[in-house]
N, CA, C, O and the ligand as a Tripos MOL2 file, in Angstrom:
@<TRIPOS>MOLECULE
protein
  237   235    60     0     0
PROTEIN
NO_CHARGES

@<TRIPOS>ATOM
      1 N          23.0420   -9.6760  -20.6370 N.3       1 MET1
      2 CA         21.6830   -9.7460  -20.6140 C.3       1 MET1
      3 C          21.1920   -8.8670  -19.4480 C.2       1 MET1
      4 O          21.1610   -9.3900  -18.3340 O.2       1 MET1
      5 N          20.8340   -7.6820  -19.5810 N.am      2 THR2
      6 CA         20.3910   -6.9070  -18.5890 C.3       2 THR2
      7 C          18.7580   -6.6830  -18.6280 C.2       2 THR2
      8 O          18.1840   -6.1890  -19.5990 O.2       2 THR2
      9 N          18.2320   -7.0330  -17.6700 N.am      3 ASN3
     10 CA         16.8350   -6.8290  -17.5900 C.3       3 ASN3
     11 C          16.5270   -5.6650  -16.6340 C.2       3 ASN3
     12 O          16.5560   -5.8610  -15.4190 O.2       3 ASN3
     13 N          16.2550   -4.5440  -17.1110 N.am      4 GLU4
     14 CA         16.1020   -3.2850  -16.5210 C.3       4 GLU4
     15 C          14.7940   -3.2480  -15.9310 C.2       4 GLU4
     16 O          13.8630   -3.3300  -16.7320 O.2       4 GLU4
     17 N          14.5050   -3.1400  -14.6910 N.am      5 SER5
     18 CA         13.2000   -3.0800  -14.1130 C.3       5 SER5
     19 C          13.1370   -1.7700  -13.3980 C.2       5 SER5
     20 O          14.1510   -1.2080  -12.9840 O.2       5 SER5
     21 N          11.9270   -1.2940  -13.2610 N.am      6 SER6
     22 CA         12.0530    0.1590  -12.5100 C.3       6 SER6
     23 C          11.6140   -0.2420  -11.0650 C.2       6 SER6
     24 O          11.1710    0.6230  -10.3100 O.2       6 SER6
     25 N          11.7320   -1.5310  -10.6760 N.am      7 ASP7
     26 CA         11.5120   -1.9520   -9.3430 C.3       7 ASP7
     27 C          12.8160   -1.9390   -8.4960 C.2       7 ASP7
     28 O          13.8580   -2.3750   -8.9850 O.2       7 ASP7
     29 N          12.7690   -1.4470   -7.2360 N.am      8 LEU8
     30 CA         14.0860   -1.3840   -6.6360 C.3       8 LEU8
     31 C          14.3790   -2.7010   -6.1290 C.2       8 LEU8
     32 O          15.5530   -3.0320   -5.9650 O.2       8 LEU8
     33 N          13.3520   -3.5500   -5.8430 N.am      9 GLY9
     34 CA         13.6850   -4.9560   -5.2920 C.3       9 GLY9
     35 C          12.3760   -5.3400   -4.8240 C.2       9 GLY9
     36 O          11.3320   -4.9050   -5.3100 O.2       9 GLY9
     37 N          12.4480   -6.1460   -3.8930 N.am     10 THR10
     38 CA         11.3820   -6.7850   -3.1500 C.3      10 THR10
     39 C          11.3300   -6.4490   -1.7490 C.2      10 THR10
     40 O          12.3550   -6.4000   -1.0690 O.2      10 THR10
     41 N          10.1840   -6.2140   -1.2900 N.am     11 CYS11
     42 CA         10.0490   -5.9480    0.1980 C.3      11 CYS11
     43 C          10.4820   -7.2220    1.0800 C.2      11 CYS11
     44 O           9.9100   -8.2910    0.8660 O.2      11 CYS11
     45 N          11.2470   -7.1550    1.8370 N.am     12 PRO12
     46 CA         11.8030   -8.3420    2.6670 C.3      12 PRO12
     47 C          10.6150   -8.6940    3.6590 C.2      12 PRO12
     48 O          10.6530   -9.7690    4.2570 O.2      12 PRO12
     49 N           9.6030   -7.8500    3.8390 N.am     13 LEU13
     50 CA          8.5910   -8.3000    4.7710 C.3      13 LEU13
     51 C           7.3640   -9.0690    4.0900 C.2      13 LEU13
     52 O           6.8560  -10.0810    4.5740 O.2      13 LEU13
     53 N           6.9430   -8.4330    2.8660 N.am     14 CYS14
     54 CA          5.7800   -9.0680    2.3050 C.3      14 CYS14
     55 C           6.2320   -9.5490    0.8850 C.2      14 CYS14
     56 O           5.4090  -10.0860    0.1440 O.2      14 CYS14
     57 N           7.4670   -9.3710    0.5180 N.am     15 GLU15
     58 CA          7.8320   -9.9100   -0.8190 C.3      15 GLU15
     59 C           7.0860   -9.2400   -1.8690 C.2      15 GLU15
     60 O           6.9660   -9.8130   -2.9520 O.2      15 GLU15
     61 N           6.5850   -8.1290   -1.6860 N.am     16 SER16
     62 CA          5.9310   -7.4940   -2.8750 C.3      16 SER16
     63 C           7.0000   -6.7030   -3.4780 C.2      16 SER16
     64 O           7.8770   -6.2450   -2.7450 O.2      16 SER16
     65 N           7.0230   -6.4750   -4.8540 N.am     17 PRO17
     66 CA          7.9400   -5.4710   -5.5930 C.3      17 PRO17
     67 C           7.7540   -4.2750   -5.3210 C.2      17 PRO17
     68 O           6.6040   -3.8370   -5.2820 O.2      17 PRO17
     69 N           8.8470   -3.4710   -5.0710 N.am     18 VAL18
     70 CA          8.8310   -2.0970   -4.5010 C.3      18 VAL18
     71 C           9.1840   -1.1440   -5.6830 C.2      18 VAL18
     72 O          10.3640   -1.0640   -6.0250 O.2      18 VAL18
     73 N           8.2130   -0.4060   -6.3360 N.am     19 PRO19
     74 CA          8.8530    0.3430   -7.4990 C.3      19 PRO19
     75 C           9.7850    1.4770   -7.2030 C.2      19 PRO19
     76 O           9.8710    1.9100   -6.0530 O.2      19 PRO19
     77 N          10.4140    1.9270   -8.0860 N.am     20 ALA20
     78 CA         11.4010    2.9830   -7.7630 C.3      20 ALA20
     79 C          10.8240    4.3130   -7.3530 C.2      20 ALA20
     80 O          11.4350    5.1410   -6.6760 O.2      20 ALA20
     81 N           9.7680    4.4330   -7.7520 N.am     21 SER21
     82 CA          9.1810    5.7190   -7.4600 C.3      21 SER21
     83 C           8.7180    5.7290   -5.8640 C.2      21 SER21
     84 O           8.1300    6.7150   -5.4200 O.2      21 SER21
     85 N           8.9960    4.6490   -5.0730 N.am     22 GLN22
     86 CA          8.7250    4.6140   -3.7930 C.3      22 GLN22
     87 C          10.1840    4.8920   -3.0230 C.2      22 GLN22
     88 O          10.3020    4.7510   -1.8060 O.2      22 GLN22
     89 N          11.1090    5.2430   -3.7640 N.am     23 LEU23
     90 CA         12.6010    5.2690   -3.2610 C.3      23 LEU23
     91 C          12.5890    6.5530   -2.2450 C.2      23 LEU23
     92 O          12.0390    7.6030   -2.5760 O.2      23 LEU23
     93 N          13.1720    6.4030   -1.1110 N.am     24 LEU24
     94 CA         13.2940    7.3850   -0.0400 C.3      24 LEU24
     95 C          14.8040    7.7980   -0.0460 C.2      24 LEU24
     96 O          15.0320    9.0020   -0.1620 O.2      24 LEU24
     97 N          15.7440    7.0310    0.0520 N.am     25 ALA25
     98 CA         17.1760    7.2470    0.0910 C.3      25 ALA25
     99 C          18.1110    6.0530   -0.2310 C.2      25 ALA25
    100 O          17.7030    4.8940   -0.3050 O.2      25 ALA25
    101 N          19.3230    6.4080   -0.4060 N.am     26 VAL26
    102 CA         20.1550    5.5420   -0.5950 C.3      26 VAL26
    103 C          21.5560    5.6440    0.1920 C.2      26 VAL26
    104 O          22.2750    6.6190   -0.0270 O.2      26 VAL26
    105 N          21.9490    4.6550    1.1000 N.am     27 PHE27
    106 CA         22.9960    4.9810    1.6960 C.3      27 PHE27
    107 C          24.1720    4.0660    1.6250 C.2      27 PHE27
    108 O          24.0100    2.8940    1.2850 O.2      27 PHE27
    109 N          25.2770    4.5140    1.9100 N.am     28 GLY28
    110 CA         26.4400    3.6290    1.7350 C.3      28 GLY28
    111 C          27.1880    3.6670    0.5320 C.2      28 GLY28
    112 O          26.5850    3.7370   -0.5390 O.2      28 GLY28
    113 N          28.6030    3.6250    0.5770 N.am     29 SER29
    114 CA         29.4000    3.5620   -0.4110 C.3      29 SER29
    115 C          29.9310    2.2880   -1.0390 C.2      29 SER29
    116 O          30.0690    2.1870   -2.2580 O.2      29 SER29
    117 N          30.1830    1.4610   -0.3130 N.am     30 THR30
    118 CA         30.8210    0.0090   -0.6550 C.3      30 THR30
    119 C          29.4970   -0.8270   -0.8950 C.2      30 THR30
    120 O          29.1700   -1.3600   -1.9560 O.2      30 THR30
    121 N          28.7710   -0.8360    0.3530 N.am     31 GLU31
    122 CA         27.3930   -1.7340    0.1660 C.3      31 GLU31
    123 C          26.3330   -0.7270    0.3110 C.2      31 GLU31
    124 O          26.1660    0.0180    1.2770 O.2      31 GLU31
    125 N          25.5640   -0.8010   -0.8790 N.am     32 ARG32
    126 CA         24.6210    0.1850   -1.0170 C.3      32 ARG32
    127 C          23.5270   -0.2790   -0.2040 C.2      32 ARG32
    128 O          23.4240   -1.5020   -0.1190 O.2      32 ARG32
    129 N          22.6600    0.4500    0.4310 N.am     33 THR33
    130 CA         21.5140    0.2670    1.0920 C.3      33 THR33
    131 C          20.5230    1.2000    0.6730 C.2      33 THR33
    132 O          20.6730    2.4210    0.7230 O.2      33 THR33
    133 N          19.5320    0.6240    0.2680 N.am     34 THR34
    134 CA         18.3300    1.5910   -0.2690 C.3      34 THR34
    135 C          17.0710    1.3300    0.7420 C.2      34 THR34
    136 O          16.8040    0.3020    1.3640 O.2      34 THR34
    137 N          16.4960    2.3730    0.7150 N.am     35 PHE35
    138 CA         15.4420    2.5280    1.7530 C.3      35 PHE35
    139 C          14.2100    3.0180    0.9010 C.2      35 PHE35
    140 O          14.3480    4.0040    0.1770 O.2      35 PHE35
    141 N          13.1360    2.4220    0.9650 N.am     36 ALA36
    142 CA         11.8980    2.8140    0.2370 C.3      36 ALA36
    143 C          10.6890    2.3740    1.0810 C.2      36 ALA36
    144 O          10.7060    1.5540    1.9990 O.2      36 ALA36
    145 N           9.5980    3.0910    0.5890 N.am     37 GLU37
    146 CA          8.3260    2.7140    1.3470 C.3      37 GLU37
    147 C           7.6610    1.7770    0.5000 C.2      37 GLU37
    148 O           7.3760    2.0000   -0.6770 O.2      37 GLU37
    149 N           7.3750    0.5210    1.2450 N.am     38 CYS38
    150 CA          6.5880   -0.6830    0.5340 C.3      38 CYS38
    151 C           5.2810   -0.2410    0.3150 C.2      38 CYS38
    152 O           4.6500    0.2570    1.2470 O.2      38 CYS38
    153 N           4.7600   -0.3700   -0.8820 N.am     39 PRO39
    154 CA          3.3430    0.0290   -1.1280 C.3      39 PRO39
    155 C           2.4600   -1.0080   -0.5240 C.2      39 PRO39
    156 O           1.3050   -0.7060   -0.2250 O.2      39 PRO39
    157 N           2.8530   -2.0310   -0.3530 N.am     40 ALA40
    158 CA          1.9630   -3.1060    0.1890 C.3      40 ALA40
    159 C           1.8320   -2.9630    1.7240 C.2      40 ALA40
    160 O           0.7260   -2.7180    2.2060 O.2      40 ALA40
    161 N           2.8400   -3.0960    2.4450 N.am     41 CYS41
    162 CA          2.6930   -3.0370    3.7820 C.3      41 CYS41
    163 C           2.9730   -1.6740    4.3830 C.2      41 CYS41
    164 O           2.8830   -1.5210    5.6010 O.2      41 CYS41
    165 N           3.3380   -0.5900    3.5090 N.am     42 GLY42
    166 CA          3.4780    0.7010    4.1330 C.3      42 GLY42
    167 C           4.7040    0.9750    5.0630 C.2      42 GLY42
    168 O           4.8730    2.0590    5.6220 O.2      42 GLY42
    169 N           5.5370   -0.0810    5.1830 N.am     43 ASP43
    170 CA          6.7070    0.0960    5.9610 C.3      43 ASP43
    171 C           7.6840    0.6840    5.2170 C.2      43 ASP43
    172 O           7.6150    0.7540    3.9890 O.2      43 ASP43
    173 N           8.7770    1.2010    5.9950 N.am     44 ILE44
    174 CA         10.1450    1.6660    5.4500 C.3      44 ILE44
    175 C          11.0070    0.3940    5.4060 C.2      44 ILE44
    176 O          11.4310   -0.1310    6.4360 O.2      44 ILE44
    177 N          11.2560   -0.0960    4.1340 N.am     45 VAL45
    178 CA         12.0880   -1.3830    4.0030 C.3      45 VAL45
    179 C          13.3760   -1.1810    3.1920 C.2      45 VAL45
    180 O          13.4940   -0.2370    2.4110 O.2      45 VAL45
    181 N          14.2730   -2.0310    3.3840 N.am     46 ALA46
    182 CA         15.3740   -1.9720    2.4650 C.3      46 ALA46
    183 C          15.2180   -3.1770    1.4830 C.2      46 ALA46
    184 O          15.6020   -4.3200    1.7350 O.2      46 ALA46
    185 N          14.5900   -2.7660    0.3040 N.am     47 PRO47
    186 CA         14.1860   -3.9280   -0.7920 C.3      47 PRO47
    187 C          15.4360   -4.6460   -0.9750 C.2      47 PRO47
    188 O          16.5440   -4.1160   -1.0570 O.2      47 PRO47
    189 N          15.1460   -6.0540   -1.0410 N.am     48 THR48
    190 CA         16.2360   -6.8400   -1.5800 C.3      48 THR48
    191 C          16.3360   -6.6140   -3.2280 C.2      48 THR48
    192 O          15.5260   -5.9590   -3.8830 O.2      48 THR48
    193 N          17.2850   -7.1710   -3.6550 N.am     49 ASP49
    194 CA         17.5170   -7.0840   -5.0880 C.3      49 ASP49
    195 C          16.3740   -7.8360   -5.8630 C.2      49 ASP49
    196 O          15.8820   -8.8890   -5.4580 O.2      49 ASP49
    197 N          16.0090   -7.2090   -6.9890 N.am     50 ALA50
    198 CA         15.0180   -7.6680   -7.8340 C.3      50 ALA50
    199 C          15.0600   -9.1580   -8.0120 C.2      50 ALA50
    200 O          16.1480   -9.6420   -8.3210 O.2      50 ALA50
    201 N          14.1550   -9.8520   -7.8790 N.am     51 PRO51
    202 CA         14.1730  -11.3310   -8.1870 C.3      51 PRO51
    203 C          14.5540  -11.4880   -9.6540 C.2      51 PRO51
    204 O          14.3550  -10.6110  -10.4940 O.2      51 PRO51
    205 N          15.1730  -12.7910   -9.9250 N.am     52 LEU52
    206 CA         15.5240  -13.0400  -11.2470 C.3      52 LEU52
    207 C          14.2180  -13.2950  -12.1500 C.2      52 LEU52
    208 O          13.3370  -14.1350  -11.9650 O.2      52 LEU52
    209 N          14.3260  -12.3780  -13.1400 N.am     53 PRO53
    210 CA         13.1380  -12.4510  -14.1020 C.3      53 PRO53
    211 C          12.6810  -13.7230  -14.7000 C.2      53 PRO53
    212 O          11.5240  -14.0560  -14.9530 O.2      53 PRO53
    213 N          13.8540  -14.4260  -14.8970 N.am     54 GLU54
    214 CA         13.7900  -15.6160  -15.7110 C.3      54 GLU54
    215 C          14.1400  -16.8870  -14.6780 C.2      54 GLU54
    216 O          15.1670  -16.7950  -14.0050 O.2      54 GLU54
    217 N          13.4570  -17.8440  -14.5730 N.am     55 LYS55
    218 CA         13.9500  -19.0330  -13.7660 C.3      55 LYS55
    219 C          14.5560  -20.1150  -14.6590 C.2      55 LYS55
    220 O          13.8310  -20.9260  -15.2350 O.2      55 LYS55
    221 N          15.7360  -20.1250  -14.7610 N.am     56 SER56
    222 CA         16.2940  -21.1920  -15.6660 C.3      56 SER56
    223 C          16.9110  -22.2720  -14.8740 C.2      56 SER56
    224 O          17.6410  -21.9970  -13.9220 O.2      56 SER56
    225 N          16.6970  -23.2820  -15.1590 N.am     57 ASN57
    226 CA         17.2790  -24.3790  -14.2120 C.3      57 ASN57
    227 C          18.8050  -24.7630  -14.7420 C.2      57 ASN57
    228 O          19.1380  -25.9100  -15.0400 O.2      57 ASN57
    229 N          19.6050  -23.6940  -14.8020 N.am     58 LYS58
    230 CA         20.9250  -23.7410  -14.9230 C.3      58 LYS58
    231 C          21.8700  -23.9050  -13.7210 C.2      58 LYS58
    232 O          22.1650  -22.9060  -13.0640 O.2      58 LYS58
    233 N          22.2980  -24.9650  -13.4390 N.am     59 GLU59
    234 CA         23.0670  -25.1990  -12.1840 C.3      59 GLU59
    235 C          24.3060  -25.9550  -12.3980 C.2      59 GLU59
    236 O          25.0400  -26.2200  -11.4450 O.2      59 GLU59
    237 ZN          6.1250   -4.9550    2.2200 Zn       60 ZN60
@<TRIPOS>BOND
     1     1     2 1
     2     2     3 1
     3     3     4 2
     4     3     5 am
     5     5     6 1
     6     6     7 1
     7     7     8 2
     8     7     9 am
     9     9    10 1
    10    10    11 1
    11    11    12 2
    12    11    13 am
    13    13    14 1
    14    14    15 1
    15    15    16 2
    16    15    17 am
    17    17    18 1
    18    18    19 1
    19    19    20 2
    20    19    21 am
    21    21    22 1
    22    22    23 1
    23    23    24 2
    24    23    25 am
    25    25    26 1
    26    26    27 1
    27    27    28 2
    28    27    29 am
    29    29    30 1
    30    30    31 1
    31    31    32 2
    32    31    33 am
    33    33    34 1
    34    34    35 1
    35    35    36 2
    36    35    37 am
    37    37    38 1
    38    38    39 1
    39    39    40 2
    40    39    41 am
    41    41    42 1
    42    42    43 1
    43    43    44 2
    44    43    45 am
    45    45    46 1
    46    46    47 1
    47    47    48 2
    48    47    49 am
    49    49    50 1
    50    50    51 1
    51    51    52 2
    52    51    53 am
    53    53    54 1
    54    54    55 1
    55    55    56 2
    56    55    57 am
    57    57    58 1
    58    58    59 1
    59    59    60 2
    60    59    61 am
    61    61    62 1
    62    62    63 1
    63    63    64 2
    64    63    65 am
    65    65    66 1
    66    66    67 1
    67    67    68 2
    68    67    69 am
    69    69    70 1
    70    70    71 1
    71    71    72 2
    72    71    73 am
    73    73    74 1
    74    74    75 1
    75    75    76 2
    76    75    77 am
    77    77    78 1
    78    78    79 1
    79    79    80 2
    80    79    81 am
    81    81    82 1
    82    82    83 1
    83    83    84 2
    84    83    85 am
    85    85    86 1
    86    86    87 1
    87    87    88 2
    88    87    89 am
    89    89    90 1
    90    90    91 1
    91    91    92 2
    92    91    93 am
    93    93    94 1
    94    94    95 1
    95    95    96 2
    96    95    97 am
    97    97    98 1
    98    98    99 1
    99    99   100 2
   100    99   101 am
   101   101   102 1
   102   102   103 1
   103   103   104 2
   104   103   105 am
   105   105   106 1
   106   106   107 1
   107   107   108 2
   108   107   109 am
   109   109   110 1
   110   110   111 1
   111   111   112 2
   112   111   113 am
   113   113   114 1
   114   114   115 1
   115   115   116 2
   116   115   117 am
   117   117   118 1
   118   118   119 1
   119   119   120 2
   120   119   121 am
   121   121   122 1
   122   122   123 1
   123   123   124 2
   124   123   125 am
   125   125   126 1
   126   126   127 1
   127   127   128 2
   128   127   129 am
   129   129   130 1
   130   130   131 1
   131   131   132 2
   132   131   133 am
   133   133   134 1
   134   134   135 1
   135   135   136 2
   136   135   137 am
   137   137   138 1
   138   138   139 1
   139   139   140 2
   140   139   141 am
   141   141   142 1
   142   142   143 1
   143   143   144 2
   144   143   145 am
   145   145   146 1
   146   146   147 1
   147   147   148 2
   148   147   149 am
   149   149   150 1
   150   150   151 1
   151   151   152 2
   152   151   153 am
   153   153   154 1
   154   154   155 1
   155   155   156 2
   156   155   157 am
   157   157   158 1
   158   158   159 1
   159   159   160 2
   160   159   161 am
   161   161   162 1
   162   162   163 1
   163   163   164 2
   164   163   165 am
   165   165   166 1
   166   166   167 1
   167   167   168 2
   168   167   169 am
   169   169   170 1
   170   170   171 1
   171   171   172 2
   172   171   173 am
   173   173   174 1
   174   174   175 1
   175   175   176 2
   176   175   177 am
   177   177   178 1
   178   178   179 1
   179   179   180 2
   180   179   181 am
   181   181   182 1
   182   182   183 1
   183   183   184 2
   184   183   185 am
   185   185   186 1
   186   186   187 1
   187   187   188 2
   188   187   189 am
   189   189   190 1
   190   190   191 1
   191   191   192 2
   192   191   193 am
   193   193   194 1
   194   194   195 1
   195   195   196 2
   196   195   197 am
   197   197   198 1
   198   198   199 1
   199   199   200 2
   200   199   201 am
   201   201   202 1
   202   202   203 1
   203   203   204 2
   204   203   205 am
   205   205   206 1
   206   206   207 1
   207   207   208 2
   208   207   209 am
   209   209   210 1
   210   210   211 1
   211   211   212 2
   212   211   213 am
   213   213   214 1
   214   214   215 1
   215   215   216 2
   216   215   217 am
   217   217   218 1
   218   218   219 1
   219   219   220 2
   220   219   221 am
   221   221   222 1
   222   222   223 1
   223   223   224 2
   224   223   225 am
   225   225   226 1
   226   226   227 1
   227   227   228 2
   228   227   229 am
   229   229   230 1
   230   230   231 1
   231   231   232 2
   232   231   233 am
   233   233   234 1
   234   234   235 1
   235   235   236 2
@<TRIPOS>SUBSTRUCTURE
     1 MET1         2 RESIDUE 1 A MET
     2 THR2         6 RESIDUE 1 A THR
     3 ASN3        10 RESIDUE 1 A ASN
     4 GLU4        14 RESIDUE 1 A GLU
     5 SER5        18 RESIDUE 1 A SER
     6 SER6        22 RESIDUE 1 A SER
     7 ASP7        26 RESIDUE 1 A ASP
     8 LEU8        30 RESIDUE 1 A LEU
     9 GLY9        34 RESIDUE 1 A GLY
    10 THR10       38 RESIDUE 1 A THR
    11 CYS11       42 RESIDUE 1 A CYS
    12 PRO12       46 RESIDUE 1 A PRO
    13 LEU13       50 RESIDUE 1 A LEU
    14 CYS14       54 RESIDUE 1 A CYS
    15 GLU15       58 RESIDUE 1 A GLU
    16 SER16       62 RESIDUE 1 A SER
    17 PRO17       66 RESIDUE 1 A PRO
    18 VAL18       70 RESIDUE 1 A VAL
    19 PRO19       74 RESIDUE 1 A PRO
    20 ALA20       78 RESIDUE 1 A ALA
    21 SER21       82 RESIDUE 1 A SER
    22 GLN22       86 RESIDUE 1 A GLN
    23 LEU23       90 RESIDUE 1 A LEU
    24 LEU24       94 RESIDUE 1 A LEU
    25 ALA25       98 RESIDUE 1 A ALA
    26 VAL26      102 RESIDUE 1 A VAL
    27 PHE27      106 RESIDUE 1 A PHE
    28 GLY28      110 RESIDUE 1 A GLY
    29 SER29      114 RESIDUE 1 A SER
    30 THR30      118 RESIDUE 1 A THR
    31 GLU31      122 RESIDUE 1 A GLU
    32 ARG32      126 RESIDUE 1 A ARG
    33 THR33      130 RESIDUE 1 A THR
    34 THR34      134 RESIDUE 1 A THR
    35 PHE35      138 RESIDUE 1 A PHE
    36 ALA36      142 RESIDUE 1 A ALA
    37 GLU37      146 RESIDUE 1 A GLU
    38 CYS38      150 RESIDUE 1 A CYS
    39 PRO39      154 RESIDUE 1 A PRO
    40 ALA40      158 RESIDUE 1 A ALA
    41 CYS41      162 RESIDUE 1 A CYS
    42 GLY42      166 RESIDUE 1 A GLY
    43 ASP43      170 RESIDUE 1 A ASP
    44 ILE44      174 RESIDUE 1 A ILE
    45 VAL45      178 RESIDUE 1 A VAL
    46 ALA46      182 RESIDUE 1 A ALA
    47 PRO47      186 RESIDUE 1 A PRO
    48 THR48      190 RESIDUE 1 A THR
    49 ASP49      194 RESIDUE 1 A ASP
    50 ALA50      198 RESIDUE 1 A ALA
    51 PRO51      202 RESIDUE 1 A PRO
    52 LEU52      206 RESIDUE 1 A LEU
    53 PRO53      210 RESIDUE 1 A PRO
    54 GLU54      214 RESIDUE 1 A GLU
    55 LYS55      218 RESIDUE 1 A LYS
    56 SER56      222 RESIDUE 1 A SER
    57 ASN57      226 RESIDUE 1 A ASN
    58 LYS58      230 RESIDUE 1 A LYS
    59 GLU59      234 RESIDUE 1 A GLU
    60 ZN60       237 GROUP 0 **** ****
């Protein structure tokens, strides 16, 4: 089940979704670090992985 989103992830500062269009650079080979400009706070951030689209209470 793959939910492909155009978001890079979530801004760690303001928790706003960062769209892929804001992508600036991707660094790293083993651990990928993505840098993008957050549209909400205007900072260069490393977006966290996109939040789970579905919140299922499966634990
Ligand atoms: Zn932000």
